[in-house]
Phi, psi and omega in degrees: 000126175267346177163157181230138182238124176271105181275105193207160176279357175057049180224139166072185185293325180300312177301316184301308187278324188264344180230302187300313183296307179298325178294319179301311184287327175300316179297320179294339178263016172091004178272127175301119186206144178199169175231160178180165180274338184266141173233095184238185183297323180297318178295315182294330178284331184276325186242137178265353182232129181243124178251132175226163182234127173049046182285124182214343185286151187301315185297308182286333175295325177295319177296320178298319179297319179295319176300318180297317183293324180287328174073020182265351186230150171276127185251126180245124179248122179254138180220131186233007178217150180274074187288355176279350175215058182289154177241021178235130188306314179301325177292318179298324180288324185281321186263076177286167176305322179292318178297316180296322180295321175297316180298315181294325176294320176296324177293318178300324183282343181288151172279329183220141172241132177242147180205151177276353190242125173299330178295315177295320180302318179300315184290314185290339181298343176287340179257333181208122185284346185260074182250132180241135175272112178242098188296156172291134181228175181238157176296144181302333181298336180294334181294333182253005180282134176267128177298146188297147177292134180281121176295150178252122001279152179211132351265013185231174178298342178277150177274094184255115185277339186238145186228130165268124185248152175217137175228138180174158181281167178301340180294347180262012183302322183292342178292339179274076180292166179301321182294316180295312181299319180297319180296316183287325175297321177297320178300316179297324180293326185263353180228083188292345179274000180246152173224171180245135179228132180254131172249123171106297185290162173300155179302133185272119182293151176095352178269142184295126184298329182276358180236005188228134175243161183213130174241118181300157179300141180264144180292326182247133182300317178303325176293323176297314178305316184291344181271352188283143174195107183205162178252331176220139177250137178245159180200078176290142174228115174291137183295128172196154176304325179297314180291328178298336181265006177287168177265172178269027186301320181302318179293325178297314181294314178301316182297316181299330179274354182075031182253124175295139185253140171244108190228159175292143179283085187224164186308320181304333184250005185224347188294113183290350180281349180294123181306133180067010184049036181295127180083006179275138181254129174266112186302127179084353181246307180248359180169194180232134177251128186247129174283178186298331183256002179285156184265122175289329176298313181297319180296314180290322176300317179300314181288323180296324183271000182226080182298326180294321177295316177304314181296314181297316178297317179297318179294318179296320179294318181296323178299318179290326182295341177300335176263006183249025179266161177296323179299321182283343187237014181298333179300326178296317178296313183295320177299320178295311181301324184268007186290347177228130177277164177230000000 
């Protein structure tokens, strides 16, 4: 490899985890690497490997086709969601059959496909046999970051010392089923020293204003990291084929912060095929995994009443997260990029 270029719109968390982070660490390891929105002759002359993510629009797909036809570059296609069976209306509207066919054609033309999910890898292998699972990871600096001190009062007029935190995009709104919401609301009613704080999604109606905080989504991931402050992290996932193909990133972030996680017992947090078991939760050791009929109230009550257990789980999770950084796993990305010669 003479160099790799991440052809990307350079926006948001997807860019950060699937393009920006591996490119950053590759560059720190001496590999010529950069990202940008433009793909011109100067870029093509400098880099022999082009990485793109979820490419599907007609204009850029035509450029990808021309690159494929000339055969002078190694093409890497990254995909991190099962957009062929989305369960969120905006995704269903955007990924029409025509859009998906362009995306699948771009995947066929790639030399390498990378994905954070073994479930996606299984599906995409029908279009391209050279699929590599490269899990979502976090920068090593997150392991030493101290969560911000909560101003008093925070986030409400009451002095609440403990926080259950949740972070996620609006596409996860359906994961907050009536049963999950009812359980956590009950927890807040019975544990007055705890509050609930949401990072990212729009404020959820029906939650008590005096027990609930909200931090809007940040444009830059490092700013989001600096805004975090919680004692327990939750992550409900409603069962769907789309969610089964998600990554374990939420568990990785909680672990890096030393926060015990209470998560749905789903493939993103349990699939043993994930390299390095990145994002996997060991029930009762690094967090709690809840089945469809398990009580979120009971799980949170258990952690709220056992500060020593919370501490032990957080420490155990943080210890594992030391192996879940981009720095520790850049070799997986480089091996994938180099798996085909040009």
